[in-house]
C-alpha positions as CSV (number, residue, x, y, z in Angstrom):
1,M,83.6,21.8,-33.1
2,T,81.8,19.4,-35.4
3,F,78.1,19.6,-36.1
4,K,77.6,16.1,-34.5
5,L,79.3,17.2,-31.3
6,I,77.2,20.3,-31.1
7,V,74.1,18.3,-31.5
8,L,75.2,15.8,-28.8
9,L,76.1,18.6,-26.4
10,F,72.7,20.4,-27.0
11,T,70.8,17.1,-26.5
12,S,72.6,16.4,-23.3
13,I,71.8,19.9,-22.0
14,V,68.2,19.5,-22.9
15,I,67.9,16.1,-21.3
16,S,69.7,17.3,-18.1
17,S,67.4,20.3,-18.0
18,C,64.3,18.1,-18.4
19,L,65.5,15.7,-15.8
20,G,66.2,18.5,-13.4
21,Q,62.7,19.9,-13.9
22,T,61.1,16.6,-13.2
23,E,63.3,16.0,-10.2
24,S,62.4,19.4,-8.7
25,K,58.7,18.5,-8.8
26,K,59.0,15.4,-6.8
27,T,57.8,15.4,-3.2
28,S,58.7,13.2,-0.2
29,I,56.0,12.6,2.4
30,S,57.1,11.3,5.8
31,G,55.8,11.3,9.3
32,K,55.1,9.4,12.5
33,L,51.8,7.6,12.9
34,F,50.3,7.5,16.4
35,S,48.1,4.5,16.1
36,S,47.9,1.0,17.6
37,E,46.3,-0.4,14.4
38,G,48.2,1.0,11.4
39,K,50.8,-1.3,9.8
40,T,50.7,0.1,6.3
41,V,50.2,3.6,4.9
42,Y,48.6,4.1,1.5
43,L,49.1,7.3,-0.6
44,N,46.0,8.0,-2.7
45,K,45.2,10.5,-5.4
46,I,41.9,12.3,-5.4
47,D,40.5,13.7,-8.7
48,H,36.7,14.3,-8.5
49,F,36.4,14.4,-12.3
50,D,37.9,10.9,-12.4
51,Y,35.9,9.2,-9.6
52,L,35.3,6.1,-11.7
53,N,39.0,5.4,-11.8
54,D,40.0,2.4,-9.6
55,K,43.7,3.2,-9.9
56,F,43.8,5.8,-7.2
57,T,46.5,4.4,-5.0
58,I,49.9,5.9,-5.9
59,D,52.0,4.0,-3.5
60,S,52.1,2.2,-0.1
61,T,54.8,1.9,2.6
62,T,55.3,-0.1,5.8
63,V,55.1,1.6,9.2
64,S,58.1,1.0,11.4
65,K,57.9,-0.3,14.9
66,N,58.1,3.3,16.3
67,G,55.4,4.5,13.8
68,E,57.6,6.1,11.2
69,F,56.7,6.0,7.5
70,R,58.0,7.6,4.3
71,F,57.2,8.0,0.6
72,N,60.2,9.0,-1.4
73,G,60.3,11.1,-4.5
74,Q,56.6,11.1,-5.6
75,N,55.5,13.2,-8.5
76,L,52.7,15.0,-6.8
77,D,52.8,18.4,-8.5
78,S,49.3,20.0,-8.2
79,Q,47.7,16.9,-6.8
80,L,45.1,16.4,-4.0
81,V,46.2,13.3,-2.1
82,S,45.2,11.5,1.1
83,L,46.9,9.1,3.5
84,T,45.0,6.0,4.9
85,T,45.9,2.9,6.9
86,E,43.4,0.8,5.0
87,K,43.0,0.6,1.2
88,F,39.7,2.0,0.2
89,K,38.3,4.4,-2.4
90,P,38.3,8.1,-1.6
91,Y,35.0,9.1,0.0
92,T,33.9,11.2,-2.9
93,Y,34.6,8.3,-5.3
94,Q,32.4,6.0,-3.2
95,I,29.5,8.5,-3.1
96,F,29.6,9.7,-6.7
97,S,30.0,6.2,-8.1
98,A,27.0,5.0,-6.3
99,A,24.8,8.2,-6.4
100,P,26.1,10.8,-8.8
101,Q,22.9,12.7,-8.5
102,T,23.9,13.8,-5.0
103,Y,26.7,16.0,-6.3
104,Y,25.0,19.2,-5.2
105,F,24.7,18.3,-1.5
106,G,26.7,20.4,0.9
107,N,30.4,19.8,1.2
108,C,31.1,17.4,4.0
109,E,34.2,18.5,5.9
110,K,34.8,14.9,7.0
111,F,35.8,14.1,3.4
112,F,39.0,15.9,4.1
113,T,39.5,15.8,7.8
114,S,38.8,12.2,8.8
115,I,42.1,11.3,7.1
116,P,45.1,13.5,6.3
117,T,44.4,15.2,3.0
118,F,47.0,17.4,1.2
119,Y,47.0,19.6,-1.8
120,V,50.6,19.4,-2.9
121,T,52.3,22.0,-5.1
122,D,56.1,22.3,-5.3
123,E,57.1,21.2,-1.8
124,E,60.2,19.1,-1.7
125,S,59.1,17.4,1.5
126,I,56.2,17.2,3.9
127,D,56.7,15.9,7.4
128,I,53.8,15.3,9.8
129,N,52.8,13.7,13.1
130,W,49.6,11.9,12.4
131,Y,47.2,11.0,15.2
132,E,44.7,8.5,13.9
133,T,41.3,8.4,15.5
134,Q,37.9,6.7,14.8
135,S,36.4,10.0,13.5
136,I,38.5,13.0,12.7
137,D,42.3,12.5,12.5
138,S,44.7,15.2,13.7
139,I,48.0,16.2,12.2
140,S,50.9,18.5,13.1
141,S,54.1,19.4,11.4
142,P,57.2,19.2,13.6
143,N,59.4,21.1,11.1
144,N,56.7,23.4,9.6
145,S,57.0,21.7,6.2
146,G,53.3,20.8,6.3
147,L,51.9,24.2,7.4
148,A,49.9,24.6,4.2
149,Q,48.3,21.2,4.8
150,I,47.4,22.1,8.3
151,Q,45.9,25.4,7.0
152,L,43.8,23.3,4.6
153,R,42.6,21.0,7.3
154,E,41.7,23.9,9.6
155,F,39.7,25.4,6.7
156,Y,37.6,22.3,6.3
157,L,37.1,21.8,10.0
158,N,35.6,25.4,10.2
159,S,33.9,25.4,6.8
160,K,30.4,25.0,8.3
161,K,30.7,27.9,10.7
162,I,28.7,31.0,9.8
163,D,29.7,33.9,12.0
164,A,30.7,36.9,9.9
165,S,27.2,37.9,8.8
166,N,23.5,37.4,9.1
167,L,23.5,34.6,6.5
168,N,20.5,32.3,7.0
169,Y,20.3,29.0,5.2
170,D,17.8,27.5,7.6
171,N,14.8,29.5,6.6
172,K,13.1,31.3,3.7
173,Q,13.9,35.0,3.6
174,D,14.5,37.8,1.1
175,F,17.0,36.1,-1.3
176,E,18.6,39.4,-2.3
177,E,19.4,40.2,1.3
178,N,20.7,36.6,1.8
179,W,22.8,37.0,-1.3
180,E,24.5,40.1,0.2
181,Q,25.1,38.3,3.5
182,M,26.6,35.4,1.5
183,L,29.0,37.8,-0.2
184,I,30.1,39.1,3.2
185,E,30.7,35.6,4.4
186,K,32.6,34.7,1.2
187,D,34.9,37.7,1.5
188,F,35.5,36.9,5.2
189,D,36.6,33.4,4.3
190,L,38.8,34.6,1.4
191,K,41.0,36.4,3.9
192,K,42.8,33.1,4.3
193,V,44.0,33.3,0.6
194,N,47.0,35.1,-0.8
195,F,45.5,36.8,-3.8
196,E,48.8,37.3,-5.5
197,N,48.9,33.5,-6.2
198,I,45.3,32.8,-7.3
199,K,46.0,33.5,-11.0
200,L,48.4,30.5,-10.9
201,E,45.8,27.8,-11.7
202,K,47.7,25.0,-9.9
203,S,48.8,27.0,-6.8
204,F,47.7,26.1,-3.2
205,D,46.0,29.5,-2.9
206,N,44.0,29.0,-6.1
207,Y,42.8,25.6,-4.8
208,L,41.7,27.3,-1.6
209,Y,40.1,30.2,-3.5
210,T,38.2,27.8,-5.7
211,E,36.9,25.8,-2.7
212,I,35.8,29.0,-0.9
213,Y,34.4,31.0,-3.8
214,L,32.5,28.2,-5.6
215,G,31.6,26.6,-2.3
216,H,29.6,29.7,-1.3
217,L,27.9,29.9,-4.7
218,N,27.0,26.2,-4.5
219,Q,25.6,26.5,-1.0
220,F,23.6,29.6,-1.9
221,L,22.0,27.9,-5.0
222,N,21.1,24.9,-2.8
223,W,19.2,27.2,-0.5
224,F,17.6,29.3,-3.3
225,E,16.4,26.2,-5.2
226,E,14.8,24.8,-2.1
227,H,12.9,27.9,-1.0
228,F,12.1,29.6,-4.3
229,P,10.9,27.0,-6.8
230,G,8.7,29.5,-8.6
231,D,11.7,31.8,-9.3
232,V,13.7,28.8,-10.4
233,K,11.0,27.8,-12.8
234,T,10.8,31.3,-14.3
235,S,14.5,31.5,-14.7
236,I,14.6,28.3,-16.6
237,Q,11.6,28.9,-18.8
238,N,12.6,32.5,-19.6
239,P,16.4,32.7,-19.3
240,K,16.6,35.8,-21.5
241,L,14.2,37.7,-19.3
242,E,15.4,36.5,-15.9
243,N,19.1,36.8,-15.4
244,F,19.5,35.3,-11.9
245,Y,21.3,32.1,-13.1
246,S,23.2,33.8,-15.9
247,N,24.7,36.3,-13.5
248,I,25.9,33.5,-11.2
249,F,27.1,31.2,-13.9
250,S,29.0,34.1,-15.6
251,E,31.5,33.6,-12.7
252,Y,32.3,30.2,-14.0
253,K,34.3,31.6,-17.0
254,R,35.9,34.5,-15.2
255,H,38.6,32.5,-13.5
256,K,40.9,29.5,-14.0
257,W,39.5,27.4,-11.3
258,N,41.6,24.6,-9.7
259,S,40.5,21.3,-11.3
260,K,41.2,19.3,-8.1
261,S,38.6,21.3,-6.1
262,L,35.4,19.4,-5.2
263,E,33.4,22.6,-5.4
264,Y,34.7,23.1,-9.0
265,Y,33.5,19.6,-10.0
266,K,30.1,20.3,-8.3
267,F,29.8,23.7,-10.1
268,T,30.6,22.2,-13.4
269,E,28.0,19.5,-13.0
270,R,25.5,22.1,-11.9
271,Y,26.4,24.3,-14.9
272,V,25.7,21.5,-17.4
273,N,22.5,20.4,-15.7
274,H,21.3,24.0,-15.7
275,Y,21.5,24.1,-19.5
276,M,19.7,20.7,-19.7
277,N,17.0,22.3,-17.6
278,I,16.6,25.1,-20.1
279,Q,16.3,22.6,-22.9
280,T,13.6,20.6,-21.1
281,K,12.0,23.7,-19.5
282,S,11.8,21.9,-16.1
283,F,14.0,21.9,-13.1
284,E,16.0,18.8,-12.2
285,H,19.1,18.8,-9.9
286,Y,20.6,16.1,-12.0
287,H,20.2,14.6,-15.5
288,K,21.5,11.1,-16.0
289,P,24.4,10.7,-18.5
290,S,23.2,10.5,-22.1
291,N,24.4,11.3,-25.5
292,K,22.2,14.4,-25.4
293,K,23.8,15.6,-22.2
294,R,27.3,14.9,-23.6
295,E,26.5,16.9,-26.8
296,L,25.2,19.8,-24.7
297,A,28.2,19.8,-22.4
298,A,30.5,19.9,-25.5
299,M,28.6,23.1,-26.5
300,V,28.5,25.0,-23.2
301,L,31.9,24.0,-21.7
302,D,35.3,25.0,-23.0
303,G,39.0,24.5,-22.2
304,K,40.3,21.9,-19.8
305,N,37.1,21.6,-17.9
306,K,35.3,20.5,-21.1
307,E,37.9,17.7,-21.7
308,R,37.7,16.5,-18.1
309,Y,33.9,16.5,-18.0
310,L,33.4,14.8,-21.4
311,T,35.8,12.1,-20.4
312,L,33.8,11.5,-17.2
313,V,30.5,11.3,-19.2
314,D,32.0,8.8,-21.6
315,K,32.9,6.6,-18.6
316,Q,29.5,7.1,-17.1
317,L,27.8,6.1,-20.4
318,K,29.9,2.9,-20.6
319,N,28.8,2.0,-17.1
320,V,25.1,2.7,-17.9
321,L,25.3,0.7,-21.2
């Protein structure tokens, strides 16, 4: 066999292999829409680190007379996507574009339940029945291909329920006791997660793990900062003596969090703003984008989250200037 023939055979094998890998990652989304209004269905990508991007619509398709729709062969590996019957920006894009300082507010379950929202991994197909309403849409999966998506929807629907502990975010009370109650609540919610998969950064279970774990930390910090401003001030002015924040933020680098998680974006923003607070020695929930903030973020962040965040700040600075 000649050298050229060997090279050609090797090249064809590599190309075929690569094509096969690409093809295996493609997902078809189909379903039946129960709505008197919808004529077109839009498939939208949601990336909270890229909320200034106007190119969020991946594809659109026409709804048939009997309500059926289908998106063929979409490359949606490790993507958070939504379905809508009108073309509009994802809800978090709308909010953060207009008021980025509101990032720390509690997670609104309606972001992800008012329209079908999926975290897609390696599914070949997802088939749903979609019941469109004026408030919270409902979905079911006639062939069980969308069970993970229904699990995700049920998690968001029940995310505001506190029933596994004595956690109290309505009043001021001993914060160490409330911390212990939060841990109980967090561990209760994490029963929904398959821990064998959370080390896979892009897995469905890691997405859910990230939303739950960081969601509880974000919510606790919201409560703590509202009710204990004196302790917050001490932690900022004497970070080496008071380790409250450092203990919490140490969690940030202990795991490969899922980048599509809203709570991961919020925790990253909170993390950077915390170090801005230490520099200014005063507490602010949010510091506006600036070259100083960008330089600090480049120092305290690392890995992929650093690249994502700095890209976002660059876009923010262009909008400001």
